[in-house]
N, C-alpha and C positions, 0 to 999 in steps of 0.2 A: 405312236403311242407306246409307252413303256408298259410293263406287265402290270403295274399298279393301277394304270389307267384301263387297260384292257381287260376288266373284269367280266365275268359271266353276266353279271348284273348290268353293267353298262352296255354290253353287247345286245342284251334284251331290250334295254331302253332304246337303243339306236334302231334296232330292227323293227321294233314296234311303232316307233315314230315314223320311220320311213314308210312302212306299209300303211299305217293309219292315215298320215298326210296324203299319200297317193291315191287312196281310196275314199278319202273323206266326201268327195262330190261325185264319186264314180259308183253310182248305184248298181250297175251291172256287175262290177267287180266286187263290190261289197255283198251283194246278194249271194255270190259263190262261197263266201267265207262265213256269213252270219250264222248264229245258232238259231235253227228253225226246226223244232221237234217234228213237225209233220214231214218235212223233207227228209230228215234223218231217218225217220221210222219207214217211210214209203220207198226211199232210194238207197237206204243203208249208207248214208253219206255220214259216217260216224266221225270223220275228221273235223266236222264242225264244232264238236266238243271243244277242240283246242284251237282251231283257226279263228274262231270268234273272239279269242283273247288278243288277237294282233289287229284288231280293228275297233275304232271309237266313233261315238255319234257326233262330237264336235271337238274343237280345239281344247276347251276347258276340261272336258271329260278325259282326254288324253293326257294333258299336262299335269292334272291333279293325280291321276294314276302313276304316271311315270315319275313324278318328283317323290311321290311316297315310296315308290319301289326303289328309287335311287338312294333315298335317305336311309331305309332300313335295310335294303337288299345287301349293300356292301358291306354292312355290319355283320349280318348273318353269314354271308358267304365268306368273308376274310377273317373274322375273328370267332364268333360263336361256334358255327358248325366245325371248323377245324380243331377247335380246342376240345369241344365236348364229344364230337362224333368221330374224329381222327381221320383214318384212311377212307378214301371214296367220298369225302364230304362234299366234293364238287358235284358229283352225280346225285347225291342226296339232296343238295340244294335245288338242282334242276327238277327233280321229282316233286320237291316241296312246291316249287313255283308253278310248273305246268301242270302238276297233279291237282293243285288248288283251282286251276281254271277249269279243269275236267270235272272234278268232284262237285264244285259249286254249281254246276249246271245240271247235275242228275235231278235234284227236286223239281226244277223247272220242266225237265224232260218229262218227268213222270205226270206232272200236272197238266201239261199242255200239249201231249202227243197227239191229240185229236183236234187241236185248235189252230187252224191255219193262219190265224190273225196274230199269233203270238211270235215273237222274234226277239233275240238279245244278243248283245255284244259288249265287248269291253274285257279288260284284265283284272277287274276288281276282285274275282274270287282268288286269284294268284297272289295279288297285293295283299289282300287280308291274311292269307296264309303266312306270308313272309312277316308281317307286323306281328301276328300272334305268336310266331315261333320266337321272336325276341322276348315277348312277355313271359315265355317258359324259362328263359335264362336269367332275366332281371326283372322280376315283377315290380319291385318298388323303384326302379329308375324313373326319372321323371320325363315326360313328354312336355313339350312347350306350346300350349295352345296359342295360336296367333303369334308365335315366337317369343311370348312374354310370360304367359300364365302356366306355371308348373302344375302337372297333374300326374300322379304315379300311373304307370303303364297298367298295372293290375286293375286300377278303378277306372281308367278310361276304357281299357278292355271289357270290363263287365258292363259298363254304361253302353258301349258300341254294341254288344251282343243283345242287350235288352231292347235297345233302340231298333236293332234291325228285325228281331223277333216281333216286337210290336208293330212296327211299320208295315211288315209283310201281311199281318193280319188285319190292318186298317190301312190299306193302300189307298193313297189319294194322289200318287205321283207315278212316273214312269221308270222307276228305279228298281233294280233286282235286289231288294233288301235280304231276300232269303239266300241268294248267291253270296253276299257278303258274309252273312251268318255261317253258312256252309264252309265257305273258304277259310274262316278263322277257326272254326272247330278242326278242320283238316290241318291246319297249321300246327295246333297244339298236339293232336293225336299223333300225327305223322312223325314229328320231331320226337315226341316222347317214346314212340315204339322204336326209333332208331337207337336209343339209348334209355331203356326202361328206368334207370336210376334217376333220370331227370324228373320224373313224375314225383318221386320222393323229395328230390331237392326242391322242386317248385313248391310243393306243400310246406316244407321246412322254412323256405325263404318267405313265403307268404305269411305264414304264421309268427314269424319273427318280426314282421312288421318293418316300417322304414328306420332308416339309420338314426333319425332324429327322435324317435320314440324312446 
C-alpha cells in the first residue's frame, strides 16, 4: 500500500472490520469488549468505553459504520484537519474519532450504571463525530441521499440531531440514539476548540447560505 492508501482512517476501518468479523459469532470474546456499565462500575474495566467501538452486532451494522467512516474520515484526515488545524492534525483526528466513541457512551453509562441488562457496541459515536466535523468546515456542501438526492450538510445534520434526540426519548428500537447525538456534538465542539476561529467561520458560512442563493 502507498501512503495515500494507508491512511489512519483506512487502518481504523481495517482493524475494526477484522476484530468485528472475528468476534461476530464469538460471544465470549465479544463480552470481554462490549460496553457494559455494570461491569465497568464494579470491576473498573474502563477500557470498555473504547473497546466497544471495535465490535458490531451484525454485518450490516459494521459495513454501514465503516463505509460512512471511510467516506468522511479520509476527507477530514487528509484535507480539512491539516488545512485548518495544522501541525499535529493526525493526533487531533485520532482524538476526534476515538474520543467520539468514548464520549458518546458517557450518557449511557450514567443512565445504566446499575442496570445489568444494558449493553452496547459499535463505532457510531466516533463515526458521528467525524461526519459532524466536516459540517463545521463545509456546512452547505451537499450530501447525496441514496447517491442521488442532494441535501446540504447543515440541514442533514440538524435533522439527524433532532431525530436522534427524539428517538432517544421515544425509543422503540435497540439503537443507541443518544450515543449518535453525543458523538455528533463532540465532533463539532472538539473540532472548534482545536481552532476557535472555526466557530466564527461556521456561523458566517451558515448565515451566508448556499452558493446558489
